[in-house]
C-alpha positions in Angstrom: -10.0 6.6 2.3 -7.0 4.4 1.7 -4.2 5.2 4.1 -0.5 4.2 3.8 1.0 3.1 7.1 4.7 2.5 7.2 6.8 -0.1 9.0 8.5 0.6 12.3 11.2 -1.9 11.7 14.7 -0.6 12.4 17.2 -0.2 9.6 19.4 -3.1 10.6 22.0 -2.3 8.0 19.6 -2.8 5.1 20.9 0.2 3.2 24.4 -1.2 3.1 23.0 -4.6 2.1 21.1 -3.1 -0.8 24.1 -1.2 -2.0 26.4 -4.2 -2.1 24.9 -5.7 -5.3 27.0 -8.1 -7.3 29.6 -6.7 -9.6 29.3 -7.5 -13.3 31.7 -10.1 -14.7 34.1 -9.2 -17.4 32.1 -7.8 -20.3 31.2 -10.2 -23.1 29.9 -9.3 -26.5 26.4 -10.6 -25.9 26.0 -8.8 -22.5 23.2 -6.2 -22.2 23.8 -3.3 -19.8 20.9 -1.5 -18.3 20.9 1.7 -16.2 18.2 2.5 -13.6 17.7 6.0 -12.4 17.2 6.3 -8.6 17.5 9.4 -6.3 19.7 10.7 -3.5 21.9 8.2 -1.8 20.1 8.7 1.5 16.7 8.0 0.1 14.7 4.8 -0.5 14.7 5.4 -4.3 18.4 4.6 -4.3 17.8 1.4 -2.4 15.0 0.5 -4.8 17.4 0.7 -7.8 20.3 -0.9 -6.1 18.0 -3.7 -4.8 16.6 -4.4 -8.3 20.1 -4.4 -9.8 21.4 -6.7 -7.1 18.7 -9.3 -8.0 19.1 -8.8 -11.8 22.9 -9.3 -11.5 22.2 -12.6 -9.6 20.1 -14.0 -12.5 21.5 -17.3 -13.8 21.6 -17.9 -17.5 21.2 -14.1 -18.1 23.4 -11.7 -20.0 21.8 -8.6 -18.4 24.1 -6.5 -16.2 22.6 -3.6 -14.2 23.8 -0.5 -12.5 21.7 2.1 -10.6 23.5 5.5 -10.0 22.2 8.2 -7.8 20.2 10.8 -9.8 18.1 13.9 -9.2 14.9 11.9 -8.6 11.5 11.4 -10.3 11.3 14.0 -13.0 15.0 13.6 -13.8 14.6 9.9 -14.2 11.7 10.2 -16.6 13.5 12.8 -18.6 16.5 10.4 -18.6 14.4 7.6 -19.9 12.9 9.8 -22.6 16.4 11.0 -23.7 17.8 7.4 -23.7 20.3 8.1 -20.9 18.4 5.7 -18.6 16.6 2.4 -19.4 14.4 2.4 -16.3 13.8 4.5 -13.3 11.9 5.2 -10.1 9.3 7.9 -10.1 6.5 9.1 -7.8 3.0 8.0 -8.9 2.0 11.7 -9.5 5.0 12.4 -11.7 4.3 9.2 -13.7 0.7 10.5 -14.2 1.9 14.0 -15.2 4.5 12.7 -17.6 2.1 10.3 -19.4 -0.7 12.9 -19.6 1.4 16.0 -20.3 0.6 18.0 -17.1 2.6 19.5 -14.3 6.3 19.5 -15.1 5.5 18.0 -18.5 2.7 20.5 -19.4 1.7 20.2 -23.1 4.3 17.4 -23.7 2.7 14.1 -22.9 5.2 11.2 -22.9 3.0 8.6 -24.5 5.8 6.0 -24.7 6.2 5.9 -20.9 5.4 2.5 -19.5 4.7 1.3 -16.0 6.5 -1.7 -14.6 5.3 -1.9 -11.0 4.4 0.1 -7.9 6.8 0.0 -5.0 6.3 1.5 -1.5 4.0 4.3 -0.4 5.8 7.6 0.5 4.4 10.6 2.2 5.4 14.2 1.9 7.4 14.6 5.1 7.9 18.1 6.6 10.6 18.3 9.3 11.2 21.5 11.2 13.7 22.6 13.8 12.2 22.6 17.2 13.4 26.2 17.8 11.8 27.5 14.5 8.3 28.1 15.9 6.9 25.9 13.1 4.0 23.8 14.3 1.7 23.8 11.3 2.0 24.0 7.5 0.9 27.6 7.5 3.8 28.5 9.9 6.2 28.0 7.0 5.3 31.5 5.8 8.3 33.8 6.3 10.6 30.9 7.2 13.7 29.4 5.6 12.5 26.3 3.8 14.3 23.8 1.6 11.7 23.2 -1.1 13.8 20.6 -2.9 16.0 20.5 -5.9 14.4 21.0 -9.4 13.5 17.6 -10.9 13.0 15.9 -7.5 9.8 14.4 -6.3 9.7 16.6 -3.2 10.0 19.7 -5.3 7.2 18.5 -7.5 4.9 17.7 -4.6 5.8 20.9 -2.7 4.9 23.0 -5.7 1.4 21.3 -5.6 1.1 22.3 -2.0 2.3 25.8 -2.7 -0.3 26.2 -5.5 -3.0 25.0 -3.2 -2.0 27.6 -0.6 -1.5 30.4 -3.1 2.2 30.6 -2.2 5.2 31.4 -4.3 8.9 31.2 -3.4 8.6 34.7 -2.1 6.3 33.4 0.6 9.4 32.2 2.4 12.3 34.3 3.7 14.5 31.7 1.9 13.4 29.0 -0.6 16.5 26.9 -0.9 16.9 24.1 -3.5 19.2 21.6 -1.8 19.0 18.0 -2.9 18.0 15.2 -0.5 21.6 14.4 0.5 22.3 18.0 1.6 19.2 19.1 3.4 19.7 17.2 6.7 23.0 18.9 7.3 21.5 22.3 6.4 18.8 21.8 9.0 21.3 20.8 11.7 23.6 23.7 10.8 20.7 26.2 11.1 20.9 27.2 7.5 17.2 26.3 7.0 14.2 26.1 9.4 12.4 23.3 7.7 12.9 20.7 4.9 10.5 18.6 2.9 11.1 15.1 1.6 8.8 12.7 -0.3 10.2 9.4 1.0 9.4 6.0 2.5 10.0 5.5 6.2 12.2 4.9 8.1 14.6 7.1 6.2 18.3 7.8 6.8 18.2 11.5 6.0 15.3 12.1 8.5 17.1 9.9 11.0 20.3 11.9 10.6 18.5 15.2 11.0 16.6 14.3 14.1 19.7 12.7 15.7 21.8 15.8 15.2 19.3 18.5 16.1 16.0 18.7 18.0 13.4 18.6 15.1 9.8 17.5 14.8 7.6 16.2 12.0 4.8 18.6 11.1 1.3 17.3 10.3 0.0 18.0 6.8 -3.8 17.6 7.3 -5.6 20.9 6.9 -8.4 21.7 4.5 -6.0 22.6 1.6 -4.3 19.3 1.9 -7.6 17.5 2.0 -8.5 19.3 -1.2 -5.4 18.0 -2.9 -6.2 14.4 -1.9 -9.7 14.8 -3.1 -8.7 16.3 -6.4 -5.9 14.1 -7.5 -6.3 10.3 -7.9 -2.6 9.5 -7.2 -2.6 11.1 -3.7 -3.9 9.5 -0.5 -3.8 10.3 3.2 -0.9 8.8 5.0 0.5 8.3 8.5 4.1 8.4 9.7 4.2 6.1 12.8 5.5 7.6 16.0 8.7 6.2 17.4 10.7 6.0 14.2 12.8 9.1 15.0 14.2 10.8 18.1 11.8 13.3 19.6 8.8 12.2 17.5 6.9 9.7 19.5 3.4 10.4 18.1 1.9 9.4 14.8 1.9 12.3 12.3 -0.9 12.7 9.6 0.2 13.7 6.2 -0.5 12.7 2.6 1.5 11.2 -0.2 2.1 9.2 -3.3 3.7 5.9 -4.1 7.0 5.1 -5.6 6.7 3.5 -9.0 9.1 1.8 -11.4 8.9 2.9 -15.0 10.5 2.4 -18.4 9.8 3.2 -22.1 7.8 1.3 -24.7 11.0 1.0 -26.6 12.7 -1.1 -23.9 13.3 -4.7 -25.0 10.5 -7.0 -23.9 12.8 -9.7 -22.7 14.9 -7.4 -20.6 11.9 -6.0 -18.8 10.5 -9.5 -18.4 13.7 -10.7 -16.8 13.9 -7.6 -14.6 10.5 -8.2 -13.1 11.2 -11.9 -12.9 14.3 -11.2 -10.9 12.3 -9.2 -8.4 9.2 -11.3 -8.0 10.9 -14.7 -8.2 13.0 -13.5 -5.2 10.3 -11.4 -3.5 11.1 -12.4 0.1 14.7 -11.4 -0.5 13.6 -8.1 -2.0 11.4 -7.2 0.9 14.2 -7.7 3.3 16.4 -5.1 1.6 14.6 -2.1 3.2 11.9 -1.8 5.9 9.7 0.3 3.5 9.3 -2.9 1.4 8.1 -5.0 4.3 4.3 -4.9 3.6 4.4 -5.0 -0.2 1.9 -7.3 -1.9 2.7 -8.4 -5.5 -0.9 -8.3 -6.8 -1.3 -4.7 -5.5 2.1 -3.6 -6.9 1.1 -4.5 -10.5 -2.4 -3.1 -10.5 -2.5 0.0 -8.2 -1.0 3.4 -8.5 0.0 3.1 -12.2 -1.1 5.7 -14.7 0.9 4.6 -17.8 0.2 1.3 -19.5 2.1 -1.7 -18.3 5.2 -2.6 -20.4 4.6 -5.7 -22.5 7.4 -7.6 -20.8 6.1 -6.9 -17.4 2.5 -7.7 -18.4 3.7 -11.1 -19.8 5.2 -12.1 -16.5 2.2 -10.9 -14.5 -0.2 -12.9 -16.7 1.9 -16.0 -16.1 1.5 -15.5 -12.4 -2.3 -14.9 -12.8 -2.1 -11.4 -11.3 -3.7 -9.7 -14.4 -5.8 -11.0 -17.2 
């Protein structure tokens, strides 16, 4: 079974570097402005969007100007693309599958115009619990105060899959809070919740914040129900969060997860998408340095694996030029 293993490289200010993308010049009549949906400001999705925009805004002989605001995450980004509020966005591989096929949060409403651009980093479902909560396994969440994620986020979507596999509802917990990614670390530290879930690449600022301010431990997600999820759904795979990334968590932790993907709509201009992927892959070494989660990315895998929707024509044109697809 394929396993995602994440880098142990320190942050080294990469989040700040990614956020400091170039500001657009004074608007001209022929400029094209694109908006990329991301996620919470402490998560890697935000860095993905900011990093892509940084490279797009550096393009020479291009009129494309890019911005990447913080959003509610995967489901919200696809809905934003569908409504025309966003041009592109980051979404979990499972959410991409559900949207294109009309399942899950998109039950009965397949978004057939959804188009894949490329896959980014792998990201596991990360369960973090206060050390004084008595939580040592997934089943120990019953009767506890758990932040299950805000509606529209990737963590909420994946947590609902776990809850369905367990036969749980929100009433299973003494509290099922719906804080977004930027709020949950403080809630854990303030003893407002016993545990939080996050679908995210590692190392992550929110998890680092939580483990720095309170004794907390990563909880393995590797029981029979989780194995059943991995076996049933093609977009999930077993994952390992390496030990030593966070205070008090020295051992590797087994879990499962998805991959972050970059998506758009079939209606997006072919040249704009072409120039966007060109900005990333023509400057790939620079892109990989913008966050430790990008360190082990391989272009040929990014354009062929973990994608459920068809490739956008603009992206496919660039990949054919590189010999990565036929």
